[in-house]
C-alpha positions as CSV (number, residue, x, y, z in Angstrom):
1,M,142.9,105.8,50.0
2,R,144.2,107.8,52.9
3,R,141.4,110.4,52.6
4,L,138.8,107.5,52.5
5,L,140.4,106.0,55.7
6,L,140.4,109.3,57.5
7,F,136.7,110.0,56.4
8,S,135.6,106.6,57.6
9,A,137.4,107.0,60.9
10,S,135.7,110.4,61.3
11,V,132.2,109.0,60.6
12,L,132.8,106.0,63.1
13,I,133.9,108.4,65.8
14,S,131.0,110.7,65.3
15,F,128.6,107.7,65.4
16,L,130.1,106.3,68.6
17,S,130.0,109.6,70.2
18,L,126.3,110.1,69.2
19,N,125.4,106.5,70.2
20,T,127.1,107.0,73.7
21,T,125.2,110.3,74.2
22,S,121.9,108.6,73.2
23,R,122.5,105.7,75.6
24,A,123.4,108.1,78.4
25,Q,120.2,110.0,77.7
26,T,118.1,106.9,77.7
27,Q,119.7,105.7,80.9
28,S,119.1,109.1,82.6
29,D,115.5,109.0,81.5
30,E,115.1,105.5,82.8
31,E,116.6,106.4,86.1
32,K,114.4,109.5,86.4
33,A,111.3,107.5,85.7
34,W,112.2,104.9,88.3
35,M,112.9,107.5,90.8
36,E,109.5,109.1,90.3
37,Y,107.8,105.7,90.4
38,M,109.5,104.8,93.7
39,T,109.4,108.0,95.5
40,P,106.4,108.5,97.9
41,G,104.6,111.8,97.2
42,A,101.8,114.0,98.4
43,I,99.2,111.3,98.0
44,H,101.3,108.9,100.1
45,Q,101.4,111.6,102.7
46,M,97.6,111.9,102.6
47,I,97.2,108.2,103.1
48,A,99.7,108.3,106.1
49,K,97.3,110.7,107.9
50,S,95.1,107.6,108.5
51,D,97.9,105.8,110.4
52,G,96.9,104.8,114.0
53,E,94.2,102.9,115.8
54,W,90.6,103.2,114.8
55,S,87.3,101.8,116.1
56,F,84.5,101.0,113.7
57,D,80.7,100.3,113.6
58,M,79.9,97.8,110.9
59,T,76.4,97.2,109.3
60,M,76.1,94.2,106.8
61,W,73.3,93.1,104.5
62,M,73.5,89.5,103.2
63,K,70.8,90.1,100.7
64,P,69.0,93.3,99.5
65,D,65.9,92.6,101.5
66,A,67.5,90.9,104.4
67,P,67.7,92.7,107.8
68,P,71.1,94.0,108.6
69,T,73.5,92.6,111.2
70,T,75.8,95.0,113.2
71,S,79.1,94.6,115.0
72,T,82.0,96.7,116.2
73,G,85.7,96.3,115.7
74,T,89.1,97.8,115.6
75,T,91.5,98.8,112.8
76,V,95.3,99.6,113.0
77,N,96.7,101.3,110.0
78,K,100.4,101.7,109.4
79,M,102.6,102.9,106.6
80,I,105.2,100.4,105.6
81,L,108.3,100.0,103.2
82,G,109.4,103.6,103.6
83,G,105.9,105.2,103.4
84,R,105.0,103.6,100.1
85,Y,102.1,101.4,101.2
86,Q,99.5,101.4,104.1
87,E,98.9,98.1,105.8
88,S,95.6,97.7,107.7
89,I,94.7,95.1,110.2
90,H,91.1,94.7,111.1
91,K,89.6,92.7,114.0
92,S,85.9,92.1,114.9
93,T,83.4,89.3,115.4
94,F,81.2,88.2,112.7
95,M,78.3,85.6,113.1
96,G,79.7,84.8,116.6
97,M,83.2,84.1,115.2
98,P,86.4,86.0,115.5
99,F,87.1,88.0,112.4
100,E,90.5,89.3,111.1
101,G,91.3,90.9,107.8
102,H,94.4,92.5,106.3
103,G,94.3,95.2,103.7
104,L,97.1,96.8,101.7
105,L,96.6,100.2,100.1
106,A,98.8,101.7,97.4
107,Y,99.0,104.7,95.2
108,D,100.8,103.8,91.9
109,N,102.8,106.9,90.8
110,A,103.0,105.7,87.2
111,K,99.5,104.6,86.7
112,K,98.0,107.6,88.9
113,I,95.6,105.1,90.6
114,F,95.0,103.7,94.0
115,Q,95.3,99.8,94.4
116,S,93.9,97.8,97.3
117,S,94.2,94.1,98.2
118,W,92.3,92.3,100.9
119,V,92.5,89.0,102.8
120,D,90.6,87.8,105.7
121,N,89.9,84.6,107.8
122,M,86.4,84.3,106.2
123,G,87.8,83.2,102.8
124,T,90.8,81.8,100.9
125,G,91.1,84.3,98.0
126,I,92.6,87.7,97.5
127,M,90.4,90.6,96.6
128,N,92.0,93.2,94.4
129,T,90.6,96.6,93.4
130,E,91.6,99.8,91.8
131,G,90.2,103.3,92.1
132,T,90.6,107.1,91.7
133,W,90.4,110.0,94.1
134,D,87.5,112.5,93.9
135,D,88.5,115.7,95.5
136,A,85.0,117.1,95.5
137,T,83.7,114.2,97.7
138,K,87.0,113.4,99.4
139,S,86.6,109.8,98.5
140,I,88.1,107.0,96.5
141,T,85.8,104.7,94.5
142,F,87.4,101.3,94.1
143,T,86.1,98.7,91.6
144,G,87.1,95.0,91.1
145,K,85.9,91.4,91.4
146,S,85.3,89.1,94.3
147,V,84.4,85.5,94.3
148,D,80.9,84.3,94.9
149,P,81.4,81.3,97.2
150,M,78.0,79.9,96.0
151,T,79.0,79.7,92.3
152,G,82.8,80.0,92.4
153,K,82.5,82.7,89.9
154,D,83.7,86.4,90.0
155,M,81.2,89.1,90.8
156,D,81.6,92.9,90.4
157,I,82.2,94.9,93.5
158,K,82.5,98.6,94.3
159,E,83.9,100.2,97.4
160,I,83.7,103.9,98.3
161,F,86.1,105.0,101.0
162,K,85.2,108.6,102.2
163,I,87.3,110.8,104.4
164,V,84.8,112.7,106.4
165,D,87.5,114.5,108.4
166,D,90.8,113.6,110.0
167,N,89.1,111.5,112.8
168,H,86.1,110.0,110.8
169,H,86.0,107.8,107.7
170,V,83.2,105.8,106.1
171,M,83.6,102.7,103.8
172,E,80.6,101.3,101.8
173,M,80.7,98.1,99.8
174,Y,78.4,97.2,96.9
175,M,77.9,94.0,95.0
176,V,76.0,93.0,91.9
177,N,73.2,90.5,92.5
178,D,71.0,89.4,89.6
179,G,72.3,92.3,87.6
180,K,71.5,94.8,90.3
181,E,74.0,96.6,92.6
182,F,73.1,96.6,96.2
183,K,74.9,97.7,99.4
184,T,76.4,94.9,101.5
185,M,78.4,96.6,104.1
186,E,79.1,100.0,105.7
187,L,81.8,100.8,108.2
188,K,82.0,104.0,110.2
189,F,85.5,104.6,111.5
190,T,86.5,106.8,114.4
191,R,90.0,107.5,115.4
192,K,91.0,106.2,118.8
193,N,94.4,108.0,119.0
């Protein structure tokens, strides 16, 4: 009986020791994963290079065959929350009315994708897109959905953001109309400072 008791105690101690090591290993892995997820990296530093004041020339097309309208405006980019996200505030005039839009750009370390959200004073919804970086063209192609105010239904959108150089960027937006993709907007950004 004494041998059985000693054997049982030995097995229990070994199990508890193994279980504690396993839990410590799991906790360590979880902490490491969270640290990697929350720590800004090289891509966040790349995004931060766009911080500052910019001017832009905007061209818009309401329909594929419609003549374009043009305007100018300003953008201020600023990294927030410890360099994890870039907040952008855009101001312009659209159809004779003041226009203001706010964007938030992120790079998700876990998913390895860019994420963008957009709100402005010409609507009441939030536009969300996701995209990937193409090093060959120095651009991010975002895709997502935006509401069509005429139908109240979502429509597919695509946005291409290209870094021409440190002082010049271009953004093109495309929508799908009757099953065909067409360019609705182009913004050419020039750094002011």
